[in-house]
Every structure is written in structure tokens, then in C-alpha cells.
N, C-alpha and C positions, 0 to 999 in steps of 0.2 A: 479637677485641672483643666479637661477637656471641655465642659460647660463654663469655664473662665473664657479659655479662646470662642468660641462658640459666642456668645454674650459680644464677645471685643469685635467679632466681623459685621456678627449684624450691627453694633454699636457703630462703626465705620462706615457701612453702605448708608445707614440712616445720618448720618453725619455727611458725607460726602455728597448724598441726594441734593442735602439741602444747603450746599455750595455750587452746586453745578453751574448754576447760574453768573458766578463769579468767576471761574476761569476754567476752560479745557481740563487743567490739570485733575481739577474735581475729578471727572467724566473719567478719567485714568484711573484715577484712585478708585474710585466707585467701582470700575470693572477690578483689582485687585481684591477689593473686601470680599467682592461676587463669588470669585475663586476661595478666600478664603473662607466664606459661608461653604462653599463645596464640600470642600474638605473636612468641615466637623459635619457636615453631614455622611459625608462618608467614612466618616469614623463612626459615627454617631449607628451606621448600615440604617440612611434614610437615602435611596434609592431615588427617588423622584426627586427629593429635593434637593439634592445635589445634580442631579439632571439639568433643572429649572434654573441652580443658579452658575452653569457653567453654561448654559443659552442665552443667560442675561449679563454675565460678562462678555459674550460673543455682541451681543447689543451694543451696551455702553462701549465695547474696545472699537465698536465701528462707527458712533457717534464721536469718540472721541477721536478718530481720525478727520472725521467730516470738520467737527469745531477745529482743527487744529489748522487744516488746511484752507479754512475760509477766514482766518484767527491765524496769520502765521506769527504778528507780534508779541501774542500772548495777553495784548488790552485787549478789555469790556468791549 
């Protein structure tokens, strides 16, 4: 079951990354997927992977805030 969660988290990351140019919400969803991937890494006791995913989530969240403030209407 944990492997299924990890696969879903990484798949969501890839999908959201591919769709980031469409709308800022995909950047936010990418950040959430990074956090899910980090949770998976913690569950399998892969501390370096978990730390890197938390960092990626922070970077993505910051990019979302920037994108949202430069595009408040939500239109690309």
C-alpha cells in the first residue's frame, strides 16, 4: 500500500509539473505533491529524499505565490 501511495505522489508531481504553464494552481498542486512524496520518503525511511522533497515543496510554494501575485485573475 505504501508503494501505491509513493507512485501516486510521484505521478502527481510529474503531471502537475507538466501543467504548470497552464495556471498557477498547478504550481501549488506540485508543491502539495512534493510534500506527499516527502511523506512517502519518511515512511520508507529515506531521510535525504524526504529532505529534498520538502525543499522542492518550499521552492514550488514560493513560485506559486509569485505567479499568483503577478496573475491575480488566474488567466494565463
